[in-house]
N, C-alpha and C positions, 0 to 999 in steps of 0.2 A: 446748563446755561452758565457762561463765564461772567466775570464782573462787568465787562463793557456791555454785553448783551443785556444784562439785568438793568444796568443804568439806562440804556436806550429804550427799555420797555417802559420807563417812567418819565424820561425827559428826552428832548432832542438836542444833543450836543451840536454846537456850531463850530467846533474846532477840536484840537487834540485834547484828550483827557490826560492830565499830567499828575505825577506824584508831587504832592505838596509837602508831606512829612511822612517819614517812616521810622517807627520806634518799635521796641520789642513787644509793646502791648497794643499797638494799633498802626494802621496805614491809612493816610488820608489822601484822597485824590481831588483835584480841582476840575470841575466839569463846566466849560463855558456854554452858555445858552443865550438865546436872543434876549432873554429877560435878565441877564446877569449870571454870575457864577452860581452853581450849586456844588455841594460838597458830599463826597462819598467817603464813608469811614468803614473799614473792616477791623473790627475789634478782635483781639487775641489775648492769649495768656491770662492775666488776672482780670481782664476787663470784658470777658465774653458776655456778661450780663448787660453791658451798656446800651446796645441798640433797643432791646425791649424796654428797659427802664426809661430811656429817653422818649420812646414812642408813647409810653403810658403817661408820662408827665406832660408831653406836648398835647396829648388828647384832652387832658383835664385842665391844663394851664397854658393855652396857646399864646397868651399875651406876655408870658415871661420866660418861656423856654423856646429854644430854637425850633423853627418849623420843620416838621418831619414829613418829607414827601413820600417815603416808603421805607420799610425795614423788613429784614428777613431774620427772624429770631433764630432759626436753625443754623444759618450760616454766619450769624452775628454781623450782618451788614446793615448799614444805615445811610440813607440819602436825605440830605438836609438842605433847606433853603439858606440863602446868605443872610447872616445876622448883622452885617456891617463891620464895624471897627472896634477892636478891643479898647476899653477905656484906658489901658496903660499907655496907649499912644498919646493920650491927652494928659498924661502925668499922674494917673491914679487920683482923679479929683474926688474929694470927700462928698461933694454935692451929688455925684452919681450914686455913691453908696447910700446916701440919705434917701434917695428915691428907690433903689432896688432892694435894700435890706428888709423893709416892712413887707414888700410884695413877696420876697423870698420866704419870709416868716409865715405869711398866709398860705403859701404852697405847703410848707412843712406841716402846718396845723391841719390842712385838708388831707395830706397824705398819711396822717396817723391811722386813718381807717384802712389804708392799703398796705401797712407795714408788713403784715403777715404774708400777703401775696408777694410782695417784693422779696422777702426772705425765701419763699418757696421757689422763686425763680433766680436764685443764686446771687442776689445782692448780698455782699458780705455782712455777716452778723457781728456787729460790735455794740450790741445792746448792753445796757448797764449790767444785766445779769451775767453776761459773758466776760466782762472786763477783768475780774480777778483771775480767771483761768488764762486769759490771753496775756495778762501780766506775768504769770508764772512761765508761760511759754517763752515770752520775751527774755526774762531773766535767765533762762536756761541756755540761751543762745551764746554764740561767740560774737560778742558785740564790739563795735568800734569805740570802746571805752578802755581806760586804763584800769588796773586791778582795783584801785581804791573806789572808782566810780561804779564798777561792777558790784563790789561789795555793798556800797550804799544802796544801789538799786535793789539788791536782794533783801537787805535789812529793812527797807522801807515798805515792804509788801503789806504788813498789817496796817500801817498808816494809810496806804492807798486804799485798801479794802474799806477802811473806815470812812474815807472821803466818798467812795462810791455809795456806801450805805446811806450816808447823809444826803447825797444827791437823789437817790431813789426815794427817800422820805419826802422830798419836796414835790413829788407827784406830777412831774412832766413826762408824758409818754414818749417812748422811742419812736422815731419816724425817719424819713429819708434825710440824709445829711451829706452835703456835697463833698466836704473834706478837702477841697482845693479851691476855695472861693476867694480868688485874688483877681488882680486887674487884667490878667490875660484870659480870664474865663467869663468876664462880663462884657457884652458887646452892645454897641449903640447903633441904631439905624433909624433914620427919620424920627428921632426923638424917643424911640422905644428901646428900653434896656432889657436885655435877655441874658439868662444864665446858660452857658454852654458847657460842654465837656464833663459829662457825668461819670466818666470812667473810674474815678477814685471814690465814688459815692459808697455809702454804707447805710445800714439801719442802726441808728444810735441815738444818743441824746441830741436834740436839735441844736442846742446852744453851742455844741462843739464846733459848729461851722465858723464861729467868729474867731477861733484860734488863729486860723490862717489869715483871715481878713485883716485883723488887727496887727498881726506879726508883719505882714507885708507893708502896711501903712507906716509902721515905725522903722523896721529894720531894712526894708528895701526902698521905700519911698522917702524915708528920712524925716518923718514927722516926729516931733518931740513927744516923749511919753506923756508930757503934761499938756499937750495940745488940746484946747477945748473942743475940737471936733470929735475926739475919741469918745468922751461920754455922750456927746450928742448923737453919735452913730449907734452906740449901745442902746440909747433910749429909742431911737427910730426902729431898731430891730425888735425891741421888746414891746412896742406899742400895740401890735395886733394881739398879743397874748392877754391883754386886758386887765392886768393887775400888776402890782409892784413886785417885780422879780429881779431887781438889781442884785440882791444878795445871792440869789440862785445862779444868776449869770456869772458872778465872780467865782463861785464854787465850781461851776461847770467849766470855766476856762482853766482852772487848775487841773481838774480831772481830764479835760479835753486835751491838754498838752501831752498827757501820758497816752491817751488813746491815739493821738496823732503819731506819736513815736512808734506805737505798736503797729499802726497801719503800714509803716515803712518796711516792716519785716516781710510782708506779703510781696512787695515790689522787689525787694532784695533777692528773693528766691528765684526771680525770673529774669534777672539782668544778665546780659552777656559779660564775659570776664573783663573786657576792656573798659567797661563803665563802672565797675565795682568801686575802684579807689575814690573817684570823685563822689559817687553816691554815698559811700560810707563817711566821707568827710562831713557832708551835710547831715547825715543821719546821726552822727556823733553829736553834732551841735544840738539837734532836736532832743536827743536822749538826755544830754546834760541840762537842757532847759526843763525837761519833764521832771528830772530829779529835783531841781530847784523848786518847782511848783509843789511837789509833794512835801518838801521840807519847810515850806513857808509857815 
């Protein structure tokens, strides 16, 4: 059965099925139907785990993850309902984040019980226990850094391991972590906010998710680092955890900046040659940001 036959086995298209986006790690098709568009995604490369993970999350958290109409784990195919409009279209409003972050945290808390199963089905392992070894792998690479920064990264290994040990001691279990939680991956439809695009997800410390969220609010959307919305959003995310974890979050954001830079190595290995230069420019920025967080 080819892609179109598989799609037609689950929905009735009312027009041409068209390519919406084609990337090294996934191809997305728009499928028009009488009830509005649905979306087909064929995962590949580093994101083969995404259809099963998305289907599992949608089954348990249908009010905060995209609707899954069907999926084929073996072929890494996913057919999804329409989730509306990305909140970036509205200017990345902090009000939307205040709504979705505690609901996302509840998902993470619930998924702690399923972390081992996710790992067994190829969701990347960036648990705290793995981070020191992953750091060593990163430092051994030919990175988009100058010689001085590469030396700093190598020399900071003991300090990073100490930060990881301290974070382990705070007792927050590893769980699913989106790792790309920004305004292009949260959608709104009929007043309902949902988190989409789990292809960069991993099993790791849950608080690492806010690294990207906060970075985009400041560096992409232009909010001042002293904006009172930022501590308000941190508090909204932490509320479901049920205790004062502000200090743990600050520590996790430091370690998480490094974990985020580590994650980029996986993507770099699967990029076509003509995309490497631009990618490494951004990766270099993330690596320097990670080094600064260890040195704080």
